[in-house]
VMD Tcl script that draws the C-alpha trace (Angstrom):
set ca {
  {-21.07 57.29 -35.95}
  {-22.33 53.89 -36.81}
  {-19.88 50.69 -36.82}
  {-19.70 48.83 -40.16}
  {-20.23 45.07 -40.08}
  {-17.18 43.27 -41.56}
  {-18.15 41.46 -44.34}
  {-17.05 37.75 -43.33}
  {-15.51 35.67 -45.84}
  {-16.85 32.32 -47.25}
  {-14.94 29.56 -46.40}
  {-13.81 27.49 -49.37}
  {-13.79 23.78 -49.65}
  {-11.18 23.75 -52.40}
  {-7.54 24.71 -51.82}
  {-6.43 28.03 -53.27}
  {-2.74 26.86 -53.90}
  {-2.47 23.98 -56.06}
  {1.34 22.33 -55.89}
  {2.33 21.08 -58.92}
  {5.15 19.48 -57.78}
  {6.67 16.97 -55.68}
  {9.87 14.63 -55.34}
  {10.65 14.95 -51.26}
  {12.02 18.54 -51.87}
  {8.73 19.80 -49.95}
  {9.29 17.70 -46.90}
  {9.92 19.19 -43.95}
  {13.74 18.00 -42.58}
  {15.66 16.55 -45.60}
  {18.72 15.67 -43.39}
  {20.61 13.23 -44.76}
  {21.89 11.09 -42.03}
  {23.43 7.41 -41.35}
  {20.64 5.00 -40.41}
  {20.38 4.10 -36.86}
  {22.37 1.04 -35.95}
  {23.21 -0.39 -32.45}
  {26.79 -1.75 -31.40}
  {25.68 -2.38 -27.94}
  {22.40 -5.08 -28.40}
  {21.84 -7.27 -30.82}
  {20.30 -6.60 -34.52}
  {17.73 -8.48 -36.41}
  {18.44 -8.52 -40.01}
  {16.47 -9.93 -43.19}
  {18.00 -10.59 -46.29}
  {14.97 -11.19 -48.87}
  {15.20 -12.41 -52.23}
  {12.46 -12.18 -55.19}
  {13.95 -14.77 -57.53}
  {14.76 -17.39 -54.80}
  {12.29 -20.17 -56.29}
  {13.22 -23.66 -57.49}
  {16.89 -24.17 -58.01}
  {17.63 -20.60 -56.93}
  {15.92 -21.28 -53.47}
  {18.48 -20.65 -50.64}
  {17.04 -23.91 -49.32}
  {17.77 -25.82 -52.11}
  {20.37 -28.94 -51.55}
  {23.15 -27.37 -53.48}
  {22.71 -24.16 -51.84}
  {22.08 -24.42 -47.85}
  {25.64 -25.42 -46.60}
  {27.45 -23.00 -48.85}
  {25.09 -20.20 -47.71}
  {25.74 -21.19 -44.11}
  {29.38 -21.25 -44.81}
  {29.71 -17.68 -46.48}
  {27.73 -16.11 -43.66}
  {29.66 -17.55 -40.57}
  {33.13 -17.21 -42.46}
  {32.74 -13.63 -43.24}
  {30.96 -12.88 -40.17}
  {34.05 -14.27 -38.39}
  {36.34 -11.85 -40.51}
  {34.34 -8.78 -39.94}
  {34.02 -9.24 -35.95}
  {30.28 -9.97 -36.09}
  {28.59 -12.08 -33.54}
  {25.79 -14.71 -34.97}
  {23.28 -15.13 -32.34}
  {20.84 -16.90 -34.37}
  {20.76 -17.83 -38.19}
  {17.41 -19.07 -40.05}
  {17.43 -19.79 -44.16}
  {13.61 -19.72 -45.03}
  {14.05 -20.13 -48.57}
  {13.55 -16.92 -50.02}
  {15.19 -14.84 -47.08}
  {17.61 -15.25 -44.43}
  {17.18 -14.02 -40.57}
  {20.09 -13.23 -38.99}
  {20.27 -11.66 -35.32}
  {23.90 -10.42 -35.03}
  {25.75 -8.19 -32.82}
  {27.96 -5.66 -34.42}
  {31.33 -4.20 -33.29}
  {31.86 -1.55 -35.83}
  {29.60 0.03 -38.64}
  {32.22 -0.34 -41.06}
  {32.82 -3.88 -40.97}
  {29.02 -4.45 -41.34}
  {28.70 -2.57 -44.34}
  {31.51 -4.98 -45.38}
  {29.85 -8.18 -44.19}
  {26.47 -6.95 -45.65}
  {28.07 -6.18 -49.41}
  {30.57 -9.48 -49.12}
  {27.73 -12.11 -48.46}
  {25.27 -10.79 -50.49}
  {27.58 -10.56 -53.57}
  {28.85 -14.22 -52.62}
  {25.85 -15.65 -51.98}
  {24.26 -14.23 -55.25}
  {27.26 -15.57 -57.18}
  {26.90 -19.10 -55.74}
  {23.28 -19.46 -56.28}
  {23.36 -18.07 -59.71}
  {26.40 -20.53 -60.77}
  {24.77 -23.26 -59.03}
  {21.84 -22.60 -61.35}
  {23.74 -22.58 -64.36}
  {25.42 -25.90 -63.41}
  {21.79 -27.44 -62.89}
  {21.18 -25.86 -66.61}
  {18.55 -23.58 -65.53}
  {19.64 -20.18 -65.75}
  {21.03 -18.19 -68.37}
  {24.37 -17.68 -67.02}
  {24.36 -14.30 -66.29}
  {25.65 -13.34 -62.67}
  {23.80 -10.41 -61.09}
  {23.82 -9.67 -57.38}
  {20.53 -7.56 -57.24}
  {18.85 -10.69 -59.13}
  {19.11 -13.13 -56.27}
  {19.33 -10.56 -52.99}
  {17.64 -7.54 -54.53}
  {16.56 -4.45 -52.93}
  {18.46 -2.69 -49.65}
  {19.27 -5.36 -47.03}
  {18.66 -3.30 -44.38}
  {15.12 -2.93 -45.34}
  {13.62 -4.82 -42.78}
  {16.48 -4.34 -39.73}
  {14.90 -3.90 -36.35}
  {17.12 -3.75 -32.99}
  {16.42 -6.33 -30.22}
  {15.89 -5.41 -26.74}
  {19.09 -6.85 -24.40}
  {16.64 -9.99 -23.53}
  {17.95 -12.50 -25.95}
}
mol new
graphics top color blue
foreach p $ca { graphics top sphere $p radius 0.5 }
foreach p [lrange $ca 0 end-1] q [lrange $ca 1 end] { graphics top cylinder $p $q radius 0.2 }
display resetview
């Protein structure tokens, strides 16, 4: 009996299935979990603003001391230790140590709102803004957008 050679299938350069949907549901592992946040090591936090230009700059004369006061007062109330605080004008750098995740969330929520309110009000008093106070307009986006854990060698 003779052997029939099986016909080899030609390789295709094109995918046979075309997926016509996307939105994250096709990704593996859709676990919803909290962002890792260390309470043992210092955390580098960056709060950015796309609107902090001119009189809305966080380095403006009317804003510098008030922003520093807001951050330091609420850090004390939320049991957060500030190792380093730098105001760059359109963003703030903080190196902080946390005791509790809930207190950190409260701290972020309160300081972003108070800083935004202060900057908008000072801009209105200077006659530059429309008078609408919006938290997202001054400190937009997620405040944890650029959060990094630092080593213990501070």
